[in-house]
N, C-alpha and C positions, 0 to 999 in steps of 0.2 A: 412790450405796448400795442393792442391792437388800436387801431384807428379808423378814419373811412375808407371803406372798401371803396377802389374805383369800380366804376362802370363806364362802357365805351361811350361817345358823345352818340349823343341824339338821341335817344332812347325820352320817351317825351310820355309817361305813359299817364293814363287817368285822367283825360282831357284835359290835361292842363300844359299852356299853350308856350310854345316857345322864350318867350318874353317875358321876366316878369320883375316886377317890382316892390319894394319891402320898403314899408310909410314907418321908421322904428325901424331898419337895418342890424341895430347895436344891441338890441333886447335881449334877455338871455334863450327866446325863446323863437323868439323872431331870425338869430343867429341860427340857429339851427333848421329852422324851418331855408333858408337859403345855402347850408352847407349841401343839405339833402339835391335839394334842386341845381346844386353846380355839378355834384358827383350825379345826377342824374344825365346832363348834356343841355339845361338850361343856360341862356344867358339872363342873368340876377344883376340887378344894377337895386343901391337903396339910400336911404337915408337917414341921419338920427344930427338928431341936434348936437353929438359930441361924439368923436371917432373914439375908439377904444380897443382893448384886444379883441376883441369880437368881430369888428368892423375890420379889423387889417386881416383878422383869419380870412371874410369871405373873400376879400383883396386879395390871399395868398393863393385860393383856390380859383380864381380868376373873375371875380366878382369886378361893378364898380359901386362904389359907395361914396356918396357925397356928404358934407359937413353942411346943417342948415337942412330948410325945407323952402324950393321953391318950386313952383308948380315946370319949370324948364326939365326937372329933373326925370319925371315920370319920362319923357323920351320914347320910346316906338314902345314901350311897355305893353305886353299887348292884355295884364290882367297887375289890379295892385292889392297886394296884401297889407292891413293894417295893424300896426299895433291895437289894443286895447285902449291905451294909454293916449292916443292919435283921436283930437277931436272934428267934430265935424264939417267943420273953418279950417283945415289943414290945406295950406295951395294945394298938392300935391293932390289930395283927395277931391276937390274942387273941379282942378282939371280933369283928372281922371271920368268924372261924371260928367262934365263938360262936353267929352271927347267920346261918352259911349262905351270908354274903355269898364269891365268888371273890378268892380271894387270887393272882397271878401275880409273876415278879419280871418285873423289870426288860428282861430279851434277851424273854421271851417277849412286852411288850408291845410291843418294837418288833416284834416279827414279825408280829403283828397292822398293825400300821400301815403295815406294805412289803408289803404282801400282794398278792401279781398285780404287782412291781411288779421290775425286772430288777436286781436287788445289784450293786454295785459296795460293796466292803468293803477296807479299808483297816486290815490289820492290823500289826504291830510289837511291838516293846518301843519306840523313841523312832522320833519323827516326824509318828506317825500323826496328830496333830491338824491338820499343817503340811502333809502329802500330802492328806488326805481334803479339807482345804479349801482346795485348790489342782486336787483334779480337784470339785470344789464347782463353781469360779468359772468354771473351763473349761467344764464341762455347761450352766452359768447365761449364755455368752458366744457358745455354740453356738448359744441357745435351744432346747436342749435342755427346760426346766423340769423340772432335777432335784429329789426333796424329798431335806433332809439333815440328817444327825442327827452332831452332830462333840459330842466330847469336850472341845470350848474354842471358844472366843466368836472369830468371823473378823470381823474389820475387813469385807471386801469384802462381806460379807453384812450390813451394817449391825451390828456387831458381835453379833451373834445366834448362837448355834448350833444352831438350826433353822431347817425351810423346808420351806411345805409346799407342793410344787412341784405340776403335775397333771400330768408328764409319765414318760415310760418307765420311767425307772433312778429307784434310789435310792441315794444316796451315803452310808455308814454309815460311823463310826470304830468298827473291832469293836474293844472291850475285851476281853484274853486275863484280868481281875481273874476271878475266880471262875468262867471256864473259858464267862462270860459270850458270845463269838466263835462255839459254838461250836453255837449257837440259828441260823446263818444259812448259806440254798447259797444262794453267788452264784455270779453267771455271772462275774463280774470279781474276783480278790482278788489286791491288793497284800502283799506282808512287804516291809516295808522292812529289817530286822534283829530278829534272833532272841538277845536275852542272856538271864543268868538275875535276874531280878526275881519279887517279888511272893512271896517263899520264904517268907511266911509263910504264904501258903496251898497252895502247890505242893508246901512240903515239899525239894525236890530241883531241881535243875539238870536233872537229866535229867525227870520227874517236868513241868516246865515247857514245854521242847523235843516231847516229846508231846501236847500241849496243841495248839502251833502244828500237827505235821504231823493232830492231828485235822485242824483248822484247814483247811489245806489240802488234805485230802483229800476237802470238803467244796465244794467246788468243780464247780458239772455239768459235766458228761459234754461238752458242749458248751460249757463255757466256758476260761478261761484264768486260769492261775495265775503271775504276774508277780513275779521279786523281785528283788534285790539283788543286783549277782555282783558286789559290793564286799564283801559282808559275808560273814563265812566262815557263823555261822551259818545268813540268809535263803539261803546259794548252796547248804548242803547240803540244808537244807530243797526249795530246788528239783529239784538231782540226784536227790533220790533221787524226789522224786512225777514227773519224767520217765521215769524207771526204770523207774516204775512205768505208764505208758505215760497220763503227762495231759498238757496241753499245756501247757506251762513255757516262758515268754520272762522273758529276764535283760536288767539296765541299768546301768551302771555308766559308770565312768572310765579306772578300771584294768587292769577286764577284757576285754583286749582283740580276747575272743570273746562277746561279751555282744551280746545281736542289736539293743538298744536303747544309745548309744554315745554320750557328749560328751567333743568334746576341739578342743582345740585352746585351751583354758582358761587364760582368763585375766581380772582386776581390772579395772573399767569406774568411770567419772565417780561412780557413785550406790553404789561403796560394796557391791556386790556384783559377782557372774561374769558373764562373757559362756563362751558356747560354743557349738560344733558341733555339730549332733546327727544322727549316722547311727543307720537303722536296715539291717541287714542289712550293712550297709559303703555300701549307699548315705547321700546326703547328703541332708539333710530343712530343714536352714535351720540360720539362727542362734538363738539361747534366751539371752536379757538379763536377766539378775533384781535387783532393787532391792538384795530380804533377803541378808543377806550370810552366806559361810559355806561351805565343800566343801562339808556335810551337808545344806545348802539345794538346792546347786546336785542333788545323787542325789535330792531329796522330787521336787522341778520335774521330773526324766527319769521317775521313776519317776509322777508324777501324768500325764504328758505319756503317756506309753505306756498307762494305764489307759484313760484320755479318748479318744485314736484309736481305740482297738481297741471302746471304743464311738461311734464315728462322729464325730468332732471331728473336724475340719481340725486341718492341722497349725498355716497363720496363725494362725487364732483362739483357737489355743490357745495360742500363743507369745505372743500379746498376750495372752491373760491373765496366763500367768507374769510378762512387763516389768511391768502394771499390777497384782500382786496386794503387798499392802502387810503378808504376815503374820495368823499369828494373835495375840490379846490374849495378855500373857506369853511373847509369844518372841519377844526379842530387843526389845520396845517397848520406844523413846525413852519417856521419860515425862514431857523437858524439858532445859531448860537452869538453870540457878542462880546465883546472884551466888554467890562464896565468901569469907570473910573476907578477904584477903590481896589484895582488888580485881580478884580473876580470876574465870572461868566453870570453873563442874562440869557434866559434863551425868550426868544420873539416867538409866539400863534398868533394865527389870526381865526375867525370865527366869523359865518357868517347872523347867528344869532340876532334877533329882535326885537321876540318878542321873550312876556318875562320867563315862558315856563322855557322853551331854545336856555333864557342868558343860566339860570338857574338849573338845567341839565347839564353843560356846557362848564360850568361851575364843578359838579360836584364832579363830573370828571377828568375836572383840570386835579380835585383834592387828591382821584385815586392814581392820579396817571403823575402827579409832582406831590409826596406826599412830604413833609414838613416845609415844604416850600413858600417865600411870599410871592404872594399872587396877586399882580398890577393890573386891572383894569382899563380901558382907554377905549370907553363905549358915546357912540353916537347913538343916539333917538332918531328912527325911522318914522316922519311925516308927523305932523302933531295931533291930527286926532287920536292915532297908533297912542301918543301919551296920555294923549284927556284919557280914552275910555276905559286905559289897562291902568291907570295911573294906581288904585292902593297894589296892584300885584305887582309896579313897580320898583315901590315903595323895598318891599324887601325881599327881591331878587339877586339883589348886589350882595349875600350877607355871605357867599361864600371868598371872599374879596378882604386883602389887605389894605388894599388902597385902590382909591376909584377916580379916574378923570373924566369929564365927561367936553364930548365935541358939541362946536354949534348943531343944531339939528340940519338932518340931509333932506330937502322940503320933498324931494319926486314931482307927486302932481301939485301938491297943496300951496300957501301962503298961511303965513303965519297965522290968519284969524280968523286959522281952522280949527284951534285948539292950542295947544301947550309948548311951549318950545324949551332949550334946554334948559334953560335958569332956571326958570320954574320947577322941571321934573329933581334941578339938587335940589330946592326947597325941600323939596314935597318928600325926598328921598329919608328913611329912615336908618341915623347913624348909629352903631361907634365908625362907620366906616370913613374913614378920612375921605375929605372928597373937595374938587378944584374944577372949573370950567372954564372953557378956552373955547374965544372966538376966531382966533386962526390955528393953523396948521402946524405953525413956524414956530410960533408961540408951544403948541403943547409937544412938539419934537422936543424944541429945547428943554423944556423941563423936564421932560418924560427919559431923554439924554442922560440930566444932570439926576436924578433921582432913582435911576435901578444903580442896584447894590448886587458883590458876587450873589448867585443863587436866585434871585427872582425868577419868575416866569411873569412874561409881559403881556398880555392876553386884548389882542385889539378886538373889539364887539360891536359889531354894525351889518346892515345889508346897502349901505352906500359908502358914500366914499373914503370911509375909515381905513378900507384899504392899504392908505396912501403912506398911511402913520409907521407901519413898522418900516418899512424901505428909508425914510427918511432917517429915524432912527438910525437902523442901520448904518446909514453913510453918517453920522456925526459922530458914530462910536469904531469908525475906522474898517467899518464890513465886517461880514460874517467871518468868523474862524472854521 
């Protein structure tokens, strides 16, 4: 496993002061910033409404994280970094401004951390974490020693979401929420797909697409924009930039005219897919994945294109892809448990929270677990997303044999913003058997009693649905 690379204490480059305070330190992107700062010898404090494994990781590295937001948490900080979710009336932000302490956004702080690096930025509605994790692993295996900032924990990087490499490149997962990805000027940019999302912030699908176009226009003149030719939104973005004179390369399985193409696709003994990769019609070699699903083959192809344009040879990149275990909470197998009928069930956890992601996960599940009964426990993520994607949600669970819904994960919203889990349950098209639960205990009790030998239970969503799997495991006597 390859984790964070220690640096000597006291290296405080790029004009970042010694003492930094993080508002929202437990967020996946904010915790990555904190890890890099700590590795560089900064004194890091932070706060969040709840403590988590990410805040615990910061404390293990020497940081201090407070539960809740109060003015006193700012302490002796010389710089305050605020998550995009923080409101202007946050007491720590108000305290910093009153005392004249600079307050910067997460995206601005990332810019400071990656200054003087060649940026490989991975954007897209789906697949960002997997693709950027693959790019990072390919770069590490090729001894490029990249700096890495991810939006999820990569099992291949020591279950970490950050790596402070000293090499020329910085691999960054470019998050589109609140237009954070517009802070970058990538040397290489990958766009996996563009589908309407985060409309609670953007308002319209057109505004969302315009933000991706603005991101694509930030790619340096001597750089390359790499887009998925099989996905209409990304393909249209690439076509527009190509018409504007930018250097654009496309990857795909179905798109026969794509520069990077996966052909002769077939399943393998590891539950993933094998394919022969072509570059401009010339065969480069075979790509063999252990992670399942056609969407992951596309992610790997996009990562391969970006890595090779950064100087990684095909042999090392393909070996990294074969070894790739996947990001945490992306089709993550939690283990097997003995069911009450004497059989064995498999538990899998997945981050999918958009209908396209749910559908892709369940297609991969049918490939990985043929002939098994698939049971899903889904937690809707935000009321607005449920409302503006309701038509897609109605049919995305078709791959399941049974579906259980948890209460909506509110995140930054209140119930009056859209539709809740019960409204979603009434809209989902049957014949998928369906039940809705208000409490996690009720859901875990029911699932533990409902699972039979050979079943595969998927816990699905971006919220705290991840707690359900361990609760079911506990009720059934532990992992075998």
